[in-house]
C-alpha positions, -999 to 999 in steps of 0.1 A, spaced: -324 -362 498 -362 -361 505 -369 -343 472 -347 -368 452 -360 -393 428 -335 -420 417 -337 -432 381 -321 -465 370 -321 -468 333 -303 -486 305 -310 -510 276 -330 -541 278 -312 -571 296 -288 -546 315 -299 -557 350 -320 -527 358 -346 -547 379 -320 -566 399 -303 -533 408 -334 -516 418 -345 -544 440 -310 -544 456 -310 -507 462 -345 -508 476 -331 -532 503 -308 -504 514 -331 -475 513 -368 -470 522 -383 -469 488 -410 -478 462 -404 -486 425 -420 -469 396 -417 -488 364 -409 -467 333 -417 -495 308 -442 -490 281 -452 -527 281 -449 -541 317 -479 -520 326 -501 -545 307 -517 -575 323 -509 -609 306 -477 -596 289 -455 -612 315 -427 -634 300 -422 -613 269 -417 -580 289 -394 -597 316 -415 -585 345 -402 -588 381 -407 -622 397 -432 -628 424 -403 -630 449 -391 -595 437 -427 -581 440 -427 -592 476 -395 -573 484 -407 -538 474 -438 -522 462 -441 -517 424 -461 -493 404 -472 -494 368 -470 -531 364 -500 -553 356 -524 -523 358 -540 -521 324 -556 -545 299 -536 -549 266 -564 -528 247 -561 -499 272 -545 -466 262 -510 -458 279 -485 -434 266 -455 -412 278 -479 -384 286 -501 -404 307 -472 -420 324 -456 -386 332 -489 -371 347 -496 -402 368 -460 -407 379 -456 -371 391 -486 -376 413 -472 -409 426 -438 -395 434 -454 -369 455 -475 -396 473 -444 -419 479 -423 -390 493 -452 -382 516 -448 -417 529 -411 -407 537 -399 -430 510 -376 -425 481 -391 -432 446 -370 -453 423 -379 -450 386 -368 -480 366 -370 -486 330 -357 -486 294 -383 -464 278 -363 -433 270 -394 -413 260 -412 -420 293 -382 -410 313 -378 -377 292 -415 -370 297 -413 -375 334 -380 -354 338 -382 -327 311 -419 -329 299 -429 -336 263 -429 -311 234 -458 -331 219 -478 -351 245 -487 -381 223 -469 -412 211 -471 -426 176 -503 -444 167 -497 -475 145 -531 -475 129 -530 -438 119 -494 -440 107 -504 -471 86 -532 -453 69 -510 -423 62 -483 -447 47 -510 -462 25 -520 -426 13 -484 -419 5 -480 -451 -14 -512 -445 -34 -510 -406 -39 -475 -395 -32 -456 -370 -10 -474 -340 -24 -507 -353 -15 -497 -355 21 -481 -321 19 -513 -306 6 -533 -323 34 -510 -308 60 -514 -273 44 -551 -274 51 -547 -282 89 -514 -266 97 -501 -242 71 -474 -230 95 -457 -264 97 -464 -272 60 -445 -240 50 -414 -252 68 -414 -287 51 -408 -298 16 -429 -326 2 -399 -349 3 -398 -345 41 -425 -370 42 -416 -386 76 -421 -352 94 -453 -345 74 -466 -378 85 -457 -371 121 -474 -337 119 -506 -352 104 -505 -380 131 -503 -354 159 -532 -335 145 -555 -365 142 -546 -376 178 -549 -342 194 -570 -321 171 -543 -295 174 -517 -285 149 -482 -296 158 -471 -260 155 -491 -251 185 -471 -272 209 -445 -256 231 -409 -267 230 -400 -252 262 -386 -276 288 -407 -277 320 -394 -266 354 -393 -297 376 -398 -297 414 -380 -329 419 -343 -337 419 -339 -365 395 -306 -384 399 -301 -408 369 -278 -438 368 -273 -458 336 -261 -493 333 -232 -498 307 -223 -530 290 -200 -538 261 -221 -545 230 -208 -581 228 -217 -590 263 -251 -572 262 -260 -590 230 -249 -623 246 -273 -616 276 -301 -607 251 -297 -641 232 -297 -659 265 -329 -642 278 -348 -650 246 -339 -685 249 -352 -685 285 -385 -667 274 -391 -694 248 -384 -721 275 -406 -704 300 -436 -703 277 -435 -672 255 -454 -690 227 -481 -702 251 -484 -668 267 -489 -652 233 -514 -677 223 -533 -672 256 -535 -635 249 -551 -640 215 -575 -666 229 -587 -639 253 -598 -620 224 -572 -592 222 -565 -580 186 -531 -589 173 -527 -553 159 -530 -537 193 -501 -513 201 -492 -533 232 -487 -564 210 -467 -546 185 -437 -555 206 -406 -574 200 -412 -609 212 -449 -610 207 -452 -598 171 -427 -624 159 -445 -652 179 -478 -641 165 -463 -646 130 -453 -680 140 -487 -689 153 -502 -677 121 -480 -700 102 -461 -673 85 -426 -683 98 -411 -712 117 -404 -711 154 -368 -711 147 -370 -680 124 -392 -663 151 -366 -669 177 -339 -655 154 -360 -625 146 -367 -618 184 -330 -619 191 -321 -597 161 -348 -572 168 -341 -571 206 -304 -563 198 -315 -536 175 -339 -521 201 -310 -522 226 -288 -501 203 -315 -476 198 -321 -473 236 -283 -466 241 -284 -440 212 -311 -423 230 -297 -423 266 -262 -412 255 -276 -378 245 -284 -370 281 -252 -357 298 -271 -358 332 -267 -396 335 -240 -411 357 -229 -443 339 -220 -474 359 -200 -502 345 -223 -531 349 -201 -556 332 -172 -552 357 -193 -547 389 -217 -571 406 -252 -558 416 -240 -555 452 -211 -534 442 -234 -511 419 -257 -507 449 -228 -496 470 -215 -472 444 -250 -456 442 -253 -454 479 -219 -437 482 -227 -413 454 -259 -404 471 -242 -398 503 -216 -375 486 -243 -355 469 -262 -350 502 -230 -338 518 
């Protein structure tokens, strides 16, 4: 299994961190976080980072490495994670990739058709253009920079037109120039997904949000803003922080903010599962009926059977 990389994935609040820590106690490993927000310093409570005790048990990567205003996306993650995997394996350890960011995991395993995420500021400006001038205006703009893509799209396909324009402004390359070929991977990725009933997962989400508020999410958000970080940063355009920012600005009550965080987190979890279910390579484990210890044993047994 020297060339193997274990991936533990699933929706938010599914117990990925606990399982990864448990598994790391059984095999010589290091953890690579595939979370688009845990990589940022100061965003701790709202991203449910591992505890200090968990950090002490196993070495983690891509947690608390960047300031909230620094750039990080799936393409950057993929490139750095590939290097890191090689280094971990040279230390005779097994990399365990843990996270709920489906795009990051896809980028690592399969590569990206387009190596950039969405940019909120560019997208906002394009949406303003659409509102002011209409779909045809955006379609005409696309014709000038990428006639190949424009020819394939009708003006009413405005979402795809906006994405094509966004990619061009981020990369200075037409979206039609990016390859859609899946990369050949030198690692053997073994993916395990954590499965919960919707009702139980939503219950866990609601409980976690209550704990985040109790543990100081409001104070943490205020501290980040006090440090001078812009509320419009992509890192702060995150469920939990964006609702609390609205509360701090006096736009909504704390009760409303908590309600929205719970609702938006549930919606996010649903989107995560929709994404992951498309990948037939994932081995799903029933996290609702099995303890963390039992799930660990199931993975160890499966890895042994794959080896033999």
